[in-house]
Every structure is written in C-alpha cells, then in structure tokens.
N, C-alpha and C positions, 0 to 999 in steps of 0.2 A: 309306272313310268319305265320305259325301256332304258337299257344301259346307254344306248347311243344318245338319246335325248338328255339323259343325266349328264353325260360327258360334255355335251354342247353347252348346257346351262352352267356347269361348274367351270369349264374353261373360259367362258365369256365373263363370268363374274370375277374369277381369279385374274384374268388378263387386264380387266379394267382397273382393278386394285393395283396390280404391278405397274401398269403404264401410268397411272395417276401419281403414285407415290414412289415408284422406283424399286419397290420390294414388295413382298407379302403374298405373291401368288401361290407360293408353295405352302405358306401357312394356311391358305384357304383350300388350294387344290388337293394337296396330299391327304389331309384328314377327311375331306368330303369324298374324294375318289376312293379312299380306303373304306368307306361305308358300304360300297358295292363292288369293289375290286380288291384282289390281294395286294398287299403292300408292295410286293416285288414287281407288280405291274404298275401301280399308282406312282411309285417314285420315279422310275425311268420315263414314264409318260410326262410327268410334271417337269422333269429336266429337259426333255425335248421341247416342250412348250416354252420353257425359260430361254432356250437358245433362240427360238423363233422371235420371241418378244425382244430380247436384247439386240438381235441383229437389226430389227426394224428401228428401234429407238436410236441406236448408234448411227445408223444412216440418216435419220431425221435430225438429230441434235448433237452431232459430234463436236460442234463448237463450244458446247457447255461442259465438256468433260475435263475433270482435273486429272491430267495424264499421269503425273507423278504418283498421286495417291492410288489411282487404279493399278499402276504398275507394281507398287510395293505390296498392296493387298493381295494381288494375284500371286506374287512370288512367295509370300508367307503362307498362302493357302495351299500351295502345292503339296507339301508333306502331310497336310491334314486330310486331303481327299482319300488316299488309300487307307488311312486309319479309320475314317468314317465308314468307308465301304466294307472294311473287315468287320467292324462292329455290327453293321446291318446284317451281314451274312451269318454271323456267329450267334446273334441274340435271337430269342424266340419272338415271333411276330406280336404276340400279346404284350410282351414286355416292351417291345419297341413302340407299339401304339400308345401304351401307358406313358412311356417317357416322352413321346411326342406331345401328348395332351398336356402333361405337366409343363413341358417347355413352353408351349403356347400360352398357357395360363400365367406362368411366371413372367414371361416377357411382356404380356399385355398389362399385368398388374404393375410391373415396374414402370412401363411407359405412361400409365395413367397417373401413378402416384408420385413420380419423380419430381424433384424441384429443379428449377432452372439453374444451370451452372454456367461458369464463364466459358467463352468460346475461344478456341485457339485459331490463330491466323496462319500458323505453319504446321506442317505434318509432324506428328510426334512418333518417332521411330518405334518406341516401346509399345504404344497403343496400336500402331500399324501391325506389329508382329503378333500381338495377342489377338486382335480382332481378325486379322487375316488367317491365322492358324485355326481359331475356333470356327470361323466361317467355312474353312475347308473341311474340317471334321464333320460339322453339321450338314454341309452340302453333300459329302460322300455318303453319310449315313441316311439322311432323310430328305435331301434336296432342299434343306433349310439354311442356305448361306446367310439369309437376311439379317437376323437379329444382331449379330456382332457388327455388321456393316452399318446398320441403322444407328447403333450407339456411336460409332466413330464419326459418321457424317453429321450427326446431331452435335457431337462434341466440337466439330470443326466449324459449325455454324453455316453449313452450305445452304444456299437458296434451294427452293423446290426444284427449279429447272436444273441446276448444277447437280443436286443430289440424285435426281432421276437419271440424268445422262451418265454421271460417273459410275453409278452402280451397274449400269448396263455394260459399260466398258470392262468392269470386273466380271460380271456374270457371263458374258459371251465366251471368253476362254475358259473360265472356271467350270462352267456347266458343260462345255465341250469336253474337257478332260474327264469330268465325272461320267459323261455319257460313254466315253471310250472305255472307262472301267466297267460300265455295265455291259458293253459289247463283249469285253474279255470274259465276263462272267456269264455270258449267254443269256442275259436278262432282257435284251432288246429283241423280243420275239416278233413274229408276224402279227400276233394279237396286239402288242404294244404299238407297232407301226400303224396298224389299221385304226386303232383308237386315236392316234396322233393325226391322221388324215381327217378324221371326223371333227377333231377339235380345232384344226388349223383355221378354217374360214371364220368362225366366230372370234377366234383369237386375234386375227388381223384387224377385224372391225373394231374390236375392243381397244386395241393399241391406239388407234386414231381418236377414239372417244376419250381415252385416258389422257392423251396428250393435250386435248382441249381442256379437260378438267384440271390438269396439273397447273394450268395458268390461272385458274379461277379459285381453287381452294388451297389455301396455304396456312390457314389459321390453326392455332393449337387446339381449339375446340373441335375442329373437324377431325384432326388426328385422333383425339381422344374418343370420338365416336367409333372410329375404325378399331381402336384398341379394345373398346368394350365389346364390339362384335367378335373380335378374335378371342376374347376371354370366354364368351358364350360358346364359340366354336370349339375351343379346347375342352370345355366342360362337356359338350355333346360327345366328343370323341372318347373322353374318359368314361362317360355313361355307357356308350356303345361297347366299349372294351369289357367292362365289368358286368354288363347286362347278362 
C-alpha cells in the first residue's frame, strides 16, 4: 500500500472519530501515521488536520459551544504547549512512541473501567487549570490534547453535541498555536504540506459523516467500543516500537 493511500485511509478514519466524538483523531492518526512516517512528520500533519476539522465543526455548530469553558481551557493550555514541544524535540523518537503507546492504553483502560461520578453544573476553576495545562503539554508534545479535555467534559456532564462543539472551539486556537510552534522549529515542511493536501478531501467528507453519527450514537456502550479500539491501537504502537 502506498503512503498516499495510507494517509487517505488514516485521515478518513481519524476524522470520523474526531467529528463524531469531538476528540480522538490524534489518538488514532498519530500512532497509525507513525507506523510509516517519522514522528516529526506525523505530529504536525495531525495538527494541521485538527485545525481543518475544528474550523468546519465550529462553523457548523457554534451554537452548541460552552464559550466560558473553552476560553479558560485555552488560556490554561497556553503555557503547556511550549513545554510539550520542548519535550518532543529533546526526547528520542523511540522513547516518545513508547510514552505515546502507554498513554493511549492507560487512557483507554481508565475510560473503560471508570465508575460513574457526579456531574458538575458549573465550571470548576481547579479542574479547568489542571486539564487545560495537561492538554497543552500533550498537544505540544504529541498532538494529543484530547484525554484531559475528555475527562473535564465528562465530569461536567456535557451532551454529545455540546461536547463535540466546545472541544472544537478549544482545538481551533490551541492547535493553531501548536502549528505555529512547529513552523518556528521548521517542522512544517513541503512534505508535511503535501501530505496535508492529500488528507484534506477525505477529512472534509468524514466531518459531515461524523456530524450525522454524533446525533445517533451517544450511549456508554458505544464509547466503550471506541476505547477498546484505542487500547488495541496503543498496544500495536508499543509492539511496533519494541519489535
């Protein structure tokens, strides 16, 4: 299978997951892209796709956005982005892939096994700070802003539509800032941009499919199936790294 076809398939799958659930495309795209691309190509490519998806969703569903939550999550994420970028550039690729695989597995296991907890009706500034900062660090390092945001949105009891839309209001500026960091580090090369143009058409199609699915699938059992898939994906990445 050629690299172009692989990129089309990965971007389509990842974009459907992101558009359906509001997060998760990096958890799919980065490890799969890293199977046939260097991590310093896979990460900025995933971030560029994240920006495209977020822009489309914000235009589509801006009325469902929790503006205050998105604002504070973005502000708390700002100091985390350069920390994450520094870690990615300083750590060896094999170590980073291992950390990424472990992160995916732990997040998936937590999501599968967690018990229901009480929902908050108002924003909790402490959790906003913790989740925002962690999302910035993970976003700068791996393009993986999602897990801390998922935890916060779940804790707040957001509906599927509000969850999807609010996270895109966060991802749009956060991913743009991360991309600016990659530009400053000369990581957004002609090759990355070429792969982005290949991935963009299937990504746009997937966003509309995901929007339709978002209105259909909101049950806990469906989310658990996705988390099981992510657990398998993290395991495959770890196997590939140690092979």
